[in-house]
C-alpha positions in Angstrom: 97.5 115.6 108.0 95.0 113.0 107.0 97.3 110.2 108.1 96.6 111.2 111.7 93.0 112.2 111.3 91.9 108.8 110.1 93.3 107.1 113.2 91.2 109.3 115.5 88.6 106.6 116.1 86.1 106.7 118.9 86.4 103.0 119.1 85.9 102.9 122.8 82.7 105.0 123.0 79.3 103.4 123.7 76.2 105.1 122.4 75.7 108.4 124.1 78.4 107.7 126.7 82.0 108.9 127.1 84.0 106.1 128.7 87.5 106.2 130.2 90.2 104.3 131.8 91.0 103.2 135.3 94.2 101.8 136.5 92.5 98.9 138.3 90.6 96.3 136.4 87.3 95.0 137.7 88.0 91.5 139.1 86.9 88.9 136.6 85.3 86.7 139.3 86.1 83.8 137.0 84.1 85.3 134.2 86.8 86.5 131.8 88.3 83.7 129.7 91.4 85.5 128.5 94.1 83.1 127.4 97.8 84.0 127.4 99.7 81.6 125.1 103.2 82.9 126.0 105.4 82.4 129.0 105.4 85.1 131.6 107.4 87.1 132.4 108.5 87.5 128.8 112.1 87.2 127.7 113.7 89.9 125.5 113.7 89.3 121.7 116.9 90.4 120.2 119.5 92.6 121.9 117.3 95.4 123.3 116.3 95.2 127.0 114.9 97.5 129.6 118.4 97.9 130.9 119.9 99.1 127.6 116.9 100.6 125.8 118.1 104.2 126.2 121.5 103.3 124.9 120.0 101.5 121.9 117.2 104.0 121.3 118.0 104.4 117.6 117.5 100.7 117.0 114.0 100.5 118.6 111.8 101.2 115.5 113.6 98.7 113.3 113.7 96.0 116.0 110.0 96.6 116.7 109.1 96.2 113.0 111.2 93.0 112.8 109.6 91.6 115.9 106.1 92.2 114.4 107.0 90.4 111.2 108.5 87.5 113.1 105.3 87.1 115.1 103.2 87.1 112.0 105.4 84.5 110.3 105.6 82.3 113.3 101.9 82.4 114.2 99.3 79.9 113.1 96.2 80.2 111.0 93.1 81.5 112.9 89.7 80.8 111.5 87.9 83.8 112.8 85.2 84.7 110.1 86.1 88.1 108.5 83.8 89.9 106.1 85.1 92.9 104.1 82.0 94.6 102.8 83.3 97.0 100.2 81.4 99.8 98.4 81.3 99.4 94.6 82.7 103.0 94.1 85.4 102.8 96.7 89.0 102.7 95.5 90.3 99.8 97.7 91.4 96.3 97.2 89.3 93.8 99.2 91.9 91.0 99.1 94.6 93.3 100.5 92.4 94.4 103.4 91.5 90.8 104.2 95.1 89.6 104.0 96.1 92.3 106.5 93.5 91.2 109.0 94.5 87.6 108.5 98.2 88.6 109.2 97.2 90.1 112.5 95.1 87.0 113.4 98.3 85.0 112.9 100.4 87.5 114.8 98.2 87.0 117.9 97.2 83.4 117.4 96.5 81.7 120.7 94.9 84.8 122.3 91.2 85.4 122.3 89.8 86.7 119.0 86.4 88.1 118.1 83.8 85.5 117.2 83.4 87.3 113.9 84.6 90.6 112.3 82.5 92.6 109.9 84.0 95.6 108.1 82.0 98.2 106.2 84.5 99.8 103.9 83.5 103.0 102.0 84.7 106.2 100.4 82.7 109.4 100.1 81.1 108.1 97.0 79.7 105.1 98.9 78.8 106.8 102.2 75.1 106.6 101.6 75.5 103.0 100.6 77.3 102.3 103.9 74.4 103.7 105.9 71.9 101.5 104.2 74.2 98.4 104.3 74.9 98.8 108.0 71.2 99.1 108.8 70.4 96.0 106.8 73.2 93.8 108.1 72.9 95.0 111.7 69.1 94.3 111.8 69.7 90.8 110.5 72.1 90.2 113.3 69.8 91.4 116.1 71.2 94.9 116.7 68.5 97.2 118.1 67.1 100.1 116.1 68.5 102.6 118.6 72.0 101.3 118.2 71.6 101.1 114.4 70.7 104.8 114.3 73.4 105.8 116.7 76.1 104.1 114.7 74.7 105.5 111.4 75.8 108.9 112.8 79.2 107.4 113.3 79.4 106.4 109.6 78.9 110.1 108.7 81.3 111.1 111.4 84.1 109.4 109.6 83.7 111.8 106.7 83.8 115.4 105.8 80.1 116.4 105.0 79.2 119.4 102.9 75.5 120.2 102.3 74.6 116.7 103.5 76.9 115.0 101.1 80.3 113.3 102.0 83.3 114.8 100.2 86.0 112.6 101.7 86.1 109.9 104.3 89.1 109.0 106.5 88.0 107.8 109.9 87.9 104.4 111.4 85.8 103.0 114.2 85.6 99.5 115.7 82.9 98.7 118.2 80.7 96.0 119.8 76.9 96.0 120.1 74.6 94.3 122.6 73.0 91.1 121.4 75.6 89.8 119.0 79.2 88.5 119.3 80.2 90.2 116.1 82.8 93.0 116.3 82.0 95.7 113.8 84.1 98.3 112.1 83.6 101.3 109.8 86.5 102.0 107.5 86.3 105.4 105.8 88.5 105.3 102.7 90.2 108.5 101.5 90.1 109.8 97.9 93.6 108.6 97.0 95.3 105.3 96.2 96.5 104.4 99.7 94.1 101.5 99.9 95.2 99.9 96.7 97.8 97.2 96.0 100.4 99.7 95.0 99.9 102.9 97.1 102.0 106.0 96.8 101.7 106.4 100.6 100.7 103.8 103.2 99.5 106.2 105.9 95.7 106.5 105.3 95.1 102.8 105.0 96.9 101.7 108.2 93.6 102.1 110.0 92.7 98.6 108.7 94.9 97.0 111.4 94.6 99.9 113.8 90.9 99.1 114.2 91.3 95.4 114.2 93.7 95.8 117.1 90.9 97.5 119.0 88.7 94.4 118.3 91.4 92.2 119.6 91.8 94.3 122.8 88.1 93.9 123.4 88.3 90.1 122.7 90.6 89.7 125.7 87.6 90.7 127.8 85.3 88.0 126.4 83.2 86.6 129.3 84.0 89.4 131.6 81.0 90.8 133.5 80.0 94.3 132.9 81.0 96.7 135.6 78.1 98.5 137.4 76.8 101.3 135.2 78.5 100.1 132.0 76.6 99.7 128.8 78.8 97.3 126.7 82.0 95.3 127.4 84.2 98.0 125.9 83.1 100.3 128.8 84.4 97.8 131.3 87.5 97.0 129.2 88.7 100.5 129.4 88.7 100.5 133.2 91.6 98.1 132.9 94.5 100.1 131.4 95.5 103.7 130.7 94.3 105.7 127.6 97.8 105.7 126.0 97.8 101.9 125.9 94.5 101.8 124.1 95.5 104.0 121.1 99.2 103.4 121.4 98.9 99.7 120.9 96.4 100.2 118.0 98.9 102.5 116.2 102.0 100.5 117.0 100.5 97.2 115.9 98.3 98.6 113.2 101.0 100.5 111.3 103.7 97.7 111.6 101.2 95.0 110.6 99.7 96.8 107.6 102.9 98.1 106.0 105.0 95.3 104.3 108.5 96.8 104.4 110.7 98.5 106.8 111.4 101.8 105.0 107.7 102.6 104.5 107.1 101.7 108.1 109.8 104.1 109.3 108.4 106.9 107.1 104.9 106.6 108.4 106.1 105.8 112.0 108.3 109.0 112.2 105.6 111.2 110.8 103.0 109.8 113.2 105.1 110.0 116.3 106.4 113.5 115.7 103.0 115.1 114.9 100.3 115.5 117.6 97.8 115.6 114.8 95.0 114.1 116.9 94.6 117.3 118.9 91.4 118.9 117.9 88.7 121.4 118.9 91.2 123.7 120.6 92.8 120.9 122.6 96.3 121.7 124.0 99.2 119.5 124.7 98.7 118.0 128.1 102.4 118.0 129.0 104.7 121.0 129.4 107.6 119.5 127.6 109.0 116.2 126.3 111.5 115.6 129.1 111.8 112.2 130.7 110.0 113.4 133.8 107.1 114.8 131.9 106.7 111.8 129.7 106.8 109.4 132.7 104.2 111.6 134.4 102.0 111.3 131.3 102.3 107.5 131.3 101.6 107.1 135.0 99.1 109.7 136.1 96.1 109.6 133.7 93.0 110.2 135.8 90.9 107.1 136.1 87.4 106.6 134.7 84.8 106.0 137.4 81.6 106.5 135.5 80.0 108.2 132.5 80.0 111.6 134.3 83.7 111.3 135.3 85.5 110.3 132.2 89.0 111.0 133.5 91.5 111.0 130.7 88.7 110.8 128.1 87.6 114.3 129.1 87.2 116.4 125.9 89.6 119.3 125.6 92.5 118.0 127.7 94.4 116.4 124.9 95.5 113.6 127.2 93.6 110.9 125.2 94.7 112.4 121.9 98.4 112.3 122.7 98.1 108.5 123.1 98.2 108.2 119.3 101.8 109.4 119.1 103.3 109.3 122.7 101.4 106.1 123.4 102.5 104.7 120.0 106.2 105.4 120.9 105.8 103.8 124.3 104.2 100.6 123.0 106.8 100.4 120.2 109.5 100.2 122.9 107.7 97.2 124.5 107.4 95.6 121.1 111.1 96.1 120.4 112.0 94.5 123.7 109.6 91.6 123.9 107.5 91.4 120.7 103.9 92.4 120.0 102.4 89.4 121.8 103.7 90.8 125.1 101.5 93.9 124.7 98.4 91.7 124.2 99.3 89.7 127.3 99.3 93.0 129.2 95.7 93.6 128.3 94.8 90.0 128.9 96.2 90.2 132.4 93.9 93.2 133.2 91.0 91.2 131.9 91.9 88.5 134.4 91.8 91.0 137.3 95.2 92.6 137.6 95.5 96.3 138.0 97.7 97.8 135.4 100.8 98.0 137.6 100.5 94.3 138.5 99.8 93.3 134.9 103.0 95.1 133.8 105.2 93.4 136.3 103.6 90.0 135.6 104.3 90.4 131.9 107.7 92.2 131.9 109.2 91.1 135.2 109.9 94.6 136.5 107.8 97.0 138.6 105.7 99.4 136.6 107.4 102.4 138.3 110.7 101.2 137.0 109.4 100.5 133.6 107.7 103.9 133.4 111.0 105.6 134.3 112.8 103.7 131.6 110.1 104.5 129.0 110.2 108.2 130.0 113.9 108.3 129.3 113.6 106.4 126.0 110.8 108.6 124.8 112.7 111.8 125.8 115.6 110.6 123.7 113.4 109.8 120.8 111.6 113.2 120.8 114.9 114.9 121.2 116.1 113.3 117.9 112.7 113.6 116.2 111.1 116.7 117.8 107.4 117.1 118.1 106.0 119.4 115.4 103.3 122.0 115.8 99.9 120.7 115.0 
């Protein structure tokens, strides 16, 4: 389904390099300037806790959505410059997109944000325009010609191309480049009304906040020195936490921030969680079943990234990274239901400050990661038993 294809962004890839995740963050050595504006360990929001999450599993999606809306409404205005560069033939509403990004800035006010965010937004009819516009804007902002060309290929990669012409676009990609503090994004807009003010389905357009969440993840690593052999800060960033966190948080925050009402959230949420639609190119499910033990194993044993030739859980063909979009989504949603969306950004900020993932989890949530993973495995097993995974 297109709803899932569009979320398959290679946000974390640097030009020509597969990057992955390690469970230990590179120590910041005082370089990272991550700020955590909430008290740690966090306290539960509402009635769901780690102790009763399995018992209250049916309430988790609703509570998570409510916690996101509460964080948006209680947050403060953030003046990060946001540019929505929209193709003239693209069926999307610029004000709606901008408002959604602003909501997420409020949701995470107090945390690091990008210095600026620039979104190239295009449908198939505007794909050629997007290529030219990107080249022009990037050159003005000091991006090298090599990076400009490499990212031009990514613009096409967000679309179906037939005989050199785009027929439909759907993918999203957020990324950083050397030489500028801007966080860039390519939004591929599908040939329907999902990006308008009154969509018949919210699924395709949730990539707006999905990709902006990736930009916020990277912002927590502002000031962090690059690890040896890394090309851009996103390489080093993804040494800090598992693959499922990367895409799971982007989906959990992206979908619940973009969609304005609970019922539509539940519709898109249930569809996304139950469909391993990100598997591609012959990838197979990386787990044998959806039992508590298998799901805990998935969360805790993803192979670390140690360099571009050893990508670990980013290795093509394993399906491990791809399953982060739905299993990771469900896991992060539990954390949002318990302690709100800001707790999940604190988790990433702690890795930027030098914690390995296990220590970051305990610092934020107040329980050992092994205990938390066991609980998450049981909760996810109950969720997938009620809403079984469908064949791809």
